[in-house]
N, C-alpha and C positions, 0 to 999 in steps of 0.2 A: 495145287494151281499150276505146277507144269504141265501134268498133264491134260488140262484145259485148255494151253497154249496152243495143242497140238490140234486143234480145230478147223484152224486158219492154215493148216499143213502149210507148204513151200511158202508162202504169204510171209510169214513168220518171220522165215529165215531172212529175209529182207531189209527185218525192223531195223539192226544194227546199221544196215548203209543207209538205210535213208536216213537215221539218227545221226550219220557221222558228216553230212551233206549241211549240217549248222553254217552257216555262214552272216556274216554282216549284212544287212540293208545299208543303203544311201544314210543313212542319220547315225550310223555305225551302230545300230542295236543287232542282237545278235536276233537272227529271226530260227525259230525252231521247227523243223520242218514235224509233222504228226507221222505216228508208223500206223502198221494196220492194229494196235491194241492200246494205243497213247495217243495223247493230244487233245485236242478241239474239233466237234464239228456239229455244225448246225443243221439241223435235215427238215427237210417242209414235207408234212404229210396227210392227205385228202385225211380229212378229219372224220370220215367214215371209219376208219382203220384205227382209229384211236387205239382202240383197246388192245388190239394182237399187236400193235405197233411197241403201244408202251410197254408189254410185256418182254417183247423182244428186246430194246435197249436198257430198259432194267436186267436184265440180264446178263446182260453181253458188260454192263459197269461192273456188276458186282465180281464178273469174273476178272476184269480188265480194271483195276482200281487204278488205272493209270488213265483211263479213258473218260471224256467228257462230254456228253452229247446233248445236245439241246433242240428239242423238237418244237416243231410248228405246227399246230393243226389248224387248216384251213383249206376251204373249199378246193375244189382242185385244179381250176384255170389259175388261183393265185398262186399255189404250190409249182405248177408248171410254170409259172413267169419271176418267181425264184429261181427257178434252177437256169433257165435263159438269162439272165440277169448275172449269176454267179452271187446272187444272196445268199443257196444253198449249194451245198455241193452233190447232196445226195435228196431224191424223192419219191415218194412212195404213192402210186396209182393206182386205177382200177384199169390203164388202157397201158399203151405204147403210146411213143413219138408221134406225130404229124408227118408229116415230110417236111411243111414249110419250118415244123420245130426243131427240126433237123439239121435243116439248110443253117438256120440262124448258129446254133451249136456250132456247125463249119465251118462258116466264116473264120471261127475263131480256133482252128484247128483242133476241135475237139471230136473225139467219134465219143457219143454216151456208151456205157456201158446197161443194156436192159435185160434183165433175169427174173423170168415168172417164177413166182415165189410160194404160189397157193391159186385157192378155185375159193371165191365168197360169193355170197348169194343176196339177194336185196327183199327183204322180209316184208309185207304188208301187213300193215298193224292196226285193228279197231278198237272200237272203245269197250269192255265188256262188259254192256247192253247190245251191242251191236249183234243181233244173230245172224248176219250173212256172212258167213264166214267162208262158205265154200263160194271159189271165184273164176270164173274162166279169163285165158290174157283177151277173147273180145270184149268182155265187160268191163277188165280195166281199161283199157283203150277205148272205149265208150265217156265213163267215169272222168279219164284225164286229159279228155278233149272236149269236156263238156259235153258232148250228146248226150247222155245220160247225169241229170242232173240232181236227182230224190231215190232214196234208198228205197219209196215201194215200185219205184220201175226195176229193181232188183228182183225184188222176192213177192213183191203186191202185198206185203205188209205195211200198214200204215200206221207205223209205231216210233217211225222217224223220219223224218222231213229232209231235206234242203245235205246236198252232200258238201262236206270242207273237206275239200284237197288242201294238206300241209307239206310242204319239202324241209327239209334242214335250212338249206340257206340258198342264196342265190349263189349261181356258177358253180354249183356241187355238182359232183359224180352222178348222186341218182337221179338228179334231172336231167341229165343228158342222157341218161342209162333209158330214161324212161322216153323220150323223144327217139333214142335211135332205136330201141330194144319193143316197145311198147305198142307207140304212138305211129311210128314208121315215120318219122319227118314233120307228122301233122303238129299243128301250132298248139299248143298248151289251153288249157281251158284258162280263163282268163279271174277264175275264182280260184286262187291259190294263196296260200299264206306261204311265209317263211319264219320259223320258227327260229332262225339262227345257231342254233347247234343240235343234237343227235338226243339229248338229256330233256331242253327244252319240247323236241317235237313228240317225245316219249308225253312229257306232262301234257302237254297241250292235248293228245289224243284221247289220254286218260281224263281230261276234264272237260272235253267236249262229244259228247253221244254220236255225233253224228260226221265227226271224222274218219279221214282216213291218211295213213302215213304212210312214208317209202325209209326204210332205216336199211342200213349195212347189217348182216345178220351178225357180224361178231359183236356187234351191241348186246345182243341177246342169245347166242350160242354159247359160253361158257357155263352150262348149269352150276360148277362149282363156286363160282363167283357170288359174291352174297350182293353185288350191285346187280348185278342180271337178274337172280330173285327177284328182287327187287320193282323192276322194273319189268318181269314178264306177271306181277301180281299188280299191275297197271294197266296191264292191255291187254287184249287178244291179237293172235297171229294169224293169219287167215290162209289158208289152204288154197292152194292154187292149181287151176288143170290149163294144159295148153291150149286146148278147143274144148268147145260144148261135150260135156258127155253125162251121161246119166248112171257111171259108173261110181258109186264116193272113192274105193281108192286111184280112180285115177288124180284125185287134188291132194298134192302134196305142199308139205310146210318146207323151210327151209333146212331141214336137218343134214347132217355130214351126209350119211348115205344116199341122199338123193343128189348130193351135191358133187358127190365123189360118180354115184354111176348116170349122171348127166340129166337126170329125169324132172328133175326140179327144172322150170322154165325160164328163171331170175339170178342166173348165172355170169359172175363176172371174172375177171382173171384181177389177181394181184401183182403186182409188179413195184421192185426198186430197182429206181435208176441212178447211175452216177456219171457226173460230169469228170473226174476224177481220171487223169491219164497216169496220175504218180502213183504207186502203194503205198498210198495214205492211210488215213481211218476210216475214209468213205471209202476204199476199196474192202478194209477190214470187214466193216459194216456189212456190206452185200456179202461176201463170202462167209460171214458168221450166219445171217437171216437163210442164204441158200443152202446151207450146212446141216449137218445132222443134227446139231441143238436147235437151230434154228427152226430147223422143219417139225420138230416134235414141238416146241413151244404151238404151233401153227395148229397141228395133230391135237392136242390137248384142249386148243381154245373151243372149238367142235369146227373149223373149217378143212379143206382140205391141201396138205399140202403137197409142192410140186413132184417133189422127191418121196421114195420111200412104199411104204406099203398098207393101204387103207384096209383093215379087214372090215366084211361087211357080215352081220349073222342074222339069217333068216329064224327070228323068232315064233315067225306064226306056226301055229298046231298045225303038225305032217295029219 
């Protein structure tokens, strides 16, 4: 226990000072200021990062038994609004804050701390019966804008009919990413289904042969997790090529190595953002996720940590 406290370095050294600043409020009640390793904290997490952040917060609370973190998993924009309205002191997103969002915090004299802690990818998932598992970015663009509406337009085979596009939720980071990085600002097809959660999205794709879904890779990246294995038994993960190619090796799935080498085209960053000005539990959690133990959790999950070394081993025959 004593050794684990050194994870937070100098921040922990200030814990006693923060605790000594407790004072009565207007009602005469004692206000207890949390420290980097104790107290209560509410955070809002882009729900596409639920598996990795649950692992982070569970480990943090196991190490620091006096810390209580309540995580709310929700669409990206809802999480941002929680930060701006001070409903959550820490948020986890796939993007940095916009200039307008920073300006809103600056009005309250708050300078947010933004820390990139890793790299995630988006996975394109299909029904197991779908044989069109090699897709290019141009083909995805045509599917998500509604230019391509039938699977036989992809392969010429008539085994499947109309394409059903499904996302996890409205206002989600995956929807924004598709518009920003795949359709390049073009409107999405009107034939979209919102499943309300990532497990529900997987179940929808697993039960609808014509469906194509978009999900955060961390939901299916940790092969040691039985839940992940159950998910992978239900669906197929498409391999994506950045451009039209006759070479099968150009089609990649969101494996850790391809994320680290930046060859998988649907990559995105993972950020932890705090509005805390003082050295409290919010700062402590950010330091933990960005530190050695938190980064090892990201590495083990199948994503790419922001710091540390990721070893790439070429197993191809020499």
